[in-house]
N, C-alpha and C positions, 0 to 999 in steps of 0.2 A: 618497209621500204616501198617507195612509190615506183610502180612499173610503168612501162610504156602504154599499157592498156587500161590503167586505172582511171577512175572518174576524175581524180585530182589532176592527173597528167593531162587528160583531155580538156579540163577547164582551163589549165594553164596555157595550153596551145591555143584555145579559142581566145583567151584574154590577150595573148601576145599578138595574134592575128588582128584582133580588134584595134590594139594600140598602133600597129603598123598602118592599118587602114586610116585611122584618125590622123596620124602624122602625114599621110599622103594627102588627105583632104586639107589639112592645115597648110601644107606646102602649096597646094593648088590655090587656096584662098589668098596667100601672099602674092602669088603670081597674078591673081585677079586685081588685087589692090595696086600692084605695080603697073599693070596694063591700063587700069583706069586713069593713072596719072600721066601716061605718055602724051596724049594729045595736047594738054596744057604745057607740058614740059617742052614740046616741040614748038609751040607758039612763042614761048618765052615768059617765065614767071615775072610778075611785077610787084611793086610795093604800093601799099594803100594806107591812108589815114594814120593810125597810131604807129605804123612802121616807121614813118618819117620822124615822128616825135621821139621815139625811142632811139633811133639812129643819131638824131641830132644831140640827144642827151649824152650818148656814148662818146660822141666826138668832142664835146666841150666839158664833160664831167668825168670821163673815163669809163672803162668797160662796165664797172659795177655801179655806174650812175645812170645806166640806160633806163631802168624801170622807174626811177624816182622814189623818194622817201615815202610818199603816201602809200604806194603799192607794197612796199616792204612791211608797213604796219598792217594793212588790211589783208593782203594776200601774199604772205612770204613765199609760198610755193611759186606763184606767178612771177614774183620779183626775181627769183632765181632763174626761172625759165627765160624771162625777158632778157636778163643780163647775159645768159649763155648765148642766146640766139642773136641778139642785136649788139651786145658788147664784145663777145668773143668771135662769133662767126661774122657779124658785121653786114656791110652793104653788098651782099651777094645773094640776090633773089633765088638763083638756081639752087645754091647750097641750102638755103632756108627751106625751099620747097621739097628738096630731097629728104631733109630731116623730118619735115612734117608728114611726108608720104610714108616714111618708115614708121612713125608713130601711129598713123592711121592703120597701117598694116598690122601693127601690134594689137590695136583694138579689134580688128577683124578676127585675128587668131584667138584672142581672149574671149570674144563673144562666142566663137565656135566651141571652145573648151567648156565654157559655162553652160551653153545650151545643150551640149552633148551629155551632161549629167542628167538632164531631164527629158531629152528627146532622142529619137533615133538619129543615126548619122546623116541621112539625107535631109531631114527636117532641120537639124541643127546647122548643117551647111547652108541650107536655104535661108535661115535667119541671118547668118553672117554675110552671105553673098548679097542678099537683098539690101542690107544696110550699106554694104560697100558700093553698090550700084546706084541706089536712089540719091538724087541730088538735093534732098531736102535739108541738108546741112552743108551746103557748098562752101560757106565761109571757113569751115573747119578743114577744108581741102586746099583752099587757095590763099587765104589771108594769114600771113605769118603771125600777126598779133593774136590769133586765136590758138596758137600752139599750146598755151597753158590750158586751154579748154580740152584739147585732145588728150593732154597728159592727165587731166582730172578724170576724163572718161575712162582712160586706160586703167588708172588706179581703182576707180569704182568697179570696173568689170573684174579685175583681178581680185578685188576684195570680196565680190559676190562668190567667186570661185572658192576663195579661202573659207568663207562661211559654210559652203556646202561640204568642203573637205573636213572642217572641224566638226560639223554635225555628224558626218559619217563615222569619224574616228572617235568622237566623244572627247575631243581636246578643246583647249581654250580658244577664244575668239580674238585674242589680242592682235595677232598678225592681220586679220581682216579689218579690225577697227583702226589699226595704224594706217592701212591702205586708204580707208575711207577718210581719215583725217588729212593725210597728205593730199588726196584728191580735193577735198574741201578747201584746203588752204591754197590750192591753185585756182579753184573756181567753186564758190560755195553753192552754186545751183545743183551740184550733184549730191548734196547732203540729204535732202528728203528721200531720194532713191536709196541711199545707203541705209537710212533708218528703216525703210520698207523691207530691204533685203534681210536685215537682222531679224525682223519679225516673220517674214514669209518663207524664206529659204528653209529654215529648220522644219517648218510646218509641212512644206512640200516633200522634204527629204525623209522625215521620220514621223510625221503626223502629230507633232507637238511643238510648242514654242519653247525656245531656250530663254526663259525669262531673265536669267542672270546676264546673258549677252545683251538682251534688249535694254536692261537697266543700265549696265555699264556703258555700252555703246551709245545708248540714247543720251546719257549725260555728256559723254565726250563729243558727240556730234552736235548736240544742242549748244555746248559752250563754243565750239568752233563757229557755228552759224551765228551765234549772238555776237561774237567778236568781229566777224566779217561785217555784219550789219551795222554795228556800232562805230566801226572805223572806216566805212565806205567813204571815199572821197568824191563819188559821183552823186549828184542830186537824184532823188527818186521822183519820177514824174508824178504830177498831181492827179492824173486820170488813169483809169484802168485800161488795160490793153483790150483790143477787140479779139477775144478768144474764139470768135466764130471763124477766124482765119485758120485756126489750127487744122480743121478738117481739110481745107484747101491745101494747106502746107503739105500734108502727108498723103492725101488721097486724090488731089486734083492738080491744079496748075503747078504746085510745088514739085511734082514728080513727073510732069508732062511737058512736052516741047511747045505747047500752045494753049491758049485759054479755052478754045473749043474742045480740044481733046481732053483737057483737064476737067471740064464740066462733065463730059461723058464718063470719064474714069471715076470721078467723084460720085456720080449717080450709081454706077455699077457697084462701087464699094459700099454705098449705103445699103443697097439691096442685099448684097452678100453678107454684110455684118448683121443685118436684121435676120437673115436666114440662120446664121450661126447662133444668135441670141435665142431665136425661136426654138432651135433644136435643144438648147440647154434648159430653157425655161418651161416649155410646153410639155405637160406630161404625156400627151399622145405621141410625141416624136422624140422624147428624151432618150429613148433607147438607141436612136440613130446617132446621137452625139458621141464624139470621141476626142482624142488628143488634138486634132486640128481646131475644133470649136473651143476647147479650153485654152489653146494657144492664142486664139483671137481675143478672148476675154482678158487673158493675162496681158496681152499687148495693149489693150485699151486702158487697163489700170496703169501700166507704165507711162502711157501718154499723159494721163491725168496728173500723175505724180511729177512728170517732167515739166509740165506746163505751169504748175503751181508757183515756182519761184519767179515766173515771168509775167504774172498777172498785171504788173505795172511797168511792163517793158514794151516798146513798140514792135509787136510781133509783125513780121512781114512774110509774104508767101515765098519770095525769092530774094536773093542778094545777101548783103552784109549782115542783116539782122537775123538771118536764119540760123545763126549760131545759137539762138535761143532753143533750138531743137536738139541740143546736146544729148539729152536723155530721151525725149519724146520720139526722136528719130529711131531709136532702138525699139521702142514700142510699136512704131509704125511698121518696121521690118517684121516684127513678130506677127502683127495683124495680117500683113500681106502674105506671109508664108503660110499662116493658118488658113486663110481663104483659098490660096492656090492648092494647098493640100486637100481641102474639102472638094475642090473641083476634080482633082486627080482621082480621089477615091470614088467620086460619083461617076465621072466619065473621063477615062484616062486621056483621050485625045483632046477633049475640051480643056482639061487641065493643062496639058502641054501647050496648047494654043494660048491659054491665059498667061503661062510663064513667059513664052516668047514675046507676047504682046507687051507685057510689063517691062521686060528687058529692053525691047526696042524703044519704048517710050523713055525709059531711064537713060539709055545711051544717047538718044537724040537730045534730051533735055540737058544732059551733061555737056554735050557739044556746045549748046547755046550758052550755058553758064560759063564755059571756058572762054568763049568769045567775049562775053560781057566783062569778065574780070580782066582779060587782056586789054580791051578797049579802055576801060576805066584806068588801069595802070598806065597805059600809054598816054592818056589825057594828062595825067599828073606830070609825066616826064616832059611833055610838050609845053605845059604851062610853066613849069620851073625853068626850062630853057628860055622861054620868051621873057620871063621876069628878069633873068640874068642878063640877057642881051639888051633889053629895052630900058632897063632901069639900073645902069651901072653905079649911080650915086643918088638914090632916092632921098627926097627931102623928108618923107614920112611914110605912113602906111599906104600901100597900093591896093586899090579896090579892083576886084576881078568880076566880070559879069558878061552879059546881063544876069546870069544866075549860075549856080553850081551845076555841073553836068551829072546826070544820073543814067547809067547804062543798065537798065532792067534791074534796078535795086542795088547796083554796085556803083560806088563812087570812089574816085582816086584821091581827091582833095575836096573838102567841103567847108572849112572854117579857118580862122587864124591859128587854131591849135596845131593843125597839120600842115597848112600851106606855108606859114612862116617857118616852121621847122624844116620843111623840105628846101626852101630857099636858103635858109641859113646853112644847112648841110652842104648844099651845092656850092655856095660862095665862100664858106668858112667865116662868115660874118654873123655873129650872134645877135646883132641888132636889127637885121632886116625883118620887115613885117609886111604881110599881105593877107588879105581875106576876101571872101566872096560877098557880093552884094546880096542883101536880103530880098531884093525885088528889082526888076528892070527900072522902075521909077527911081529907086535909090541910086542905081548905077548911073542913070542919065544926069543926076544932079551934081555929080563929081566932075571936076575939071578934067579935060582930056589928057593932060600931062600927068595925072595922078591915078590913072586907071588903065587896066588891060582889057581890051575888048576881045573876047574869045573868037568872035567871027573873023577878026583880022589875022588870026593865026590858024585858020582852017578848022576851028571847032565850033559847034559840035559836028 
């Protein structure tokens, strides 16, 4: 019989205390995710680009026509998410934003739970909180059409946790593989990270690879990825992305309120990462290395894996295209947490100053991102209102110019794909057509009665 003073009882008490502590941290992280969303919620969430297209489809083709047949074939998970948000929730930006915020909060908690398996509570909380605060994946916080990407990341993170649990218990990996497949069918860019998890997590947990899981999961993940690539309805760009921007994305202007502060931050990060690598690789100082340095290396690996699916995607430091950081942003959070933990271990006060500095940069940058998204969404509303008032019975397509508006990497409308959809949705007339001029010269060549001059309606 187990007594109150037995080792088994003491272990149970310690475990219960640890579980309560972890739940308290998880609750605090949810509060952080909610607080992060408040400033933009107060400004007033807006609609952008594909949002208009999906809402237009839902109006004229029904709730389950929002996503389109092509997306059903290529990304059935994304098709379901699109139809729920745009077909069932509809044209309610605040409601869409609240749902997206809740999903992001789920990712924050899942990241903590997974990190907690390998790290101490403060470090695990640091990874999760850093991911929540850094604005290097702003599209996933603000743009409703990226909700399927957030869902994919949530399933990926839960799947990693299930791999760790299956490894600890010696059970099958099928629940984890199923999570990876669901995530991949929402957004196939998470599949390389899923494959890495099947290989690396058992090695980290038990010191050996679960080759049965790697084989079965690899086949399932490979088939899902091949299906998505073979049935993609979007053309693949002919040129490769400028991957040199990845560092700036995660360690420079992408997480900073200005170009100048971003350059300073990127330089500091380079030096700090070099120090971490030196501690791990140089025999003379290798004994000084510990979990923070290893977390930095693991984060760099996650960044590389996260970037691979986007080598032919227009990577951008800020704005709409930073949705490409769906996985690499997690790696960046790992790197930053590892670097700050190194500082704290070296000089506690310097480490605390570093944490506060990064937090202030992130909060300031998020404030600027909120402003950019609000302005771009407001631009779209003003343009659609002007089209409706000035062209009650257009003879053909209306050209808008002199050029599309770009608010620090965020655009509300940019082509006939979304502009015509927004106008059709507003008027209830599915034949209305409008697009932006490719250049000021093209805009000037069109007769004044067939064009909308943005300067005449107070834009930009």
